[in-house]
N, C-alpha and C positions, 0 to 999 in steps of 0.2 A: 652294889649300890653305886660304886664309883664308875663302873662300866655303863650303867644306865644313864648317869649324868653326862658321860662322854657322848653316848649315842644321842641324847637329847640335844646337846650343844651342836653336834655335827648336823643333825636334822634341821635345827633352827638356823644354822649358819646361812644356808642358801636363801632362806626367806628374808633374813636380815639384810643381806647384800642387795637383793633385787627388789625389795618391797619399797614402794613409795606411796604415801597416802594420796588419794584422789581429792584434790582441792576443788574440783568442779569448774575451774577456769583454765583457759589455754595457757601454756607455758610461754614465757617471754624470752626473746633471744638474749644471748649473753653479749651485752653492749661492748665491753672491752675487747672481746674476741672479734666482733664485727669491725671495730675500729682498726685493730691491728691487722686483720685480714685485708681491709681496704688499703691501708698503707703499703702492705706487702704487694698487693696486686698492682698498685700504681707504680711501685719501684720496679717490679718485674717488667711492666709495660714500657717504662722509660728506658730500662737497661736493654731490652730487646730491640727497641727502636734505635738506640745508639749503636748497638751491635750491627744492625741491618745497614745502617748508613756508614759504618766504618770502612774506610778504603785506605789502607796503608800505602805509603809511597814505596815504589820498587827500589831496591838497592842497585847500585851500579857495580856489577861484578867485573873485576878486572883480571880474573884468572879463569882458566878452564881446566876441567878434569880430563886429561887426555889418556891417562894410563891407570891401570889398576894396581894397587899395592897396599902395603900396610895391613891394617885390620880387615880390609875388604877381602883379603885372600881367604880368611877363615870361613865366611859364609859361602864363598865360591867353591872351596874344597868340599864343604859339607854338602852342598847341592849336587856336586859332581859325583861324590862317592856314595851317597845314600842309596840310589837304586841298586848299585852293585852289592852293597852290604845287605840290603833287603833280600835280593835274590839268593845270596849265599846263605842267609839264615833260613829261608824257605827250603833250600836244597839240603842243607846240613841238618836241619831239625826234623827231617823226614815228615814234612807237613802233609804230603799226599799219601802217605802209607796208612793213614787212619780212615780212609774213605770206605773201606770194606764194610 
């Protein structure tokens, strides 16, 4: 008896969620949603227009980077040693021995 009630509830559940009575007239738009969407669209348009016209003033740089040092050495070393490490891993891992 209990299992039948559960089956009935589960079978009626999908109809209860998706069923809407046909009133015979066309649905009306959601006015608050339309107003909020209009304000958001206007705000996006104004923001994109300001962003398009934005032209920041260039800074006067009084120094130049003539040498490499500090933290820039780590990416340079990584870029330099990566091909050698990759070739070593291919050679040491017997990559080409599995072609048979």
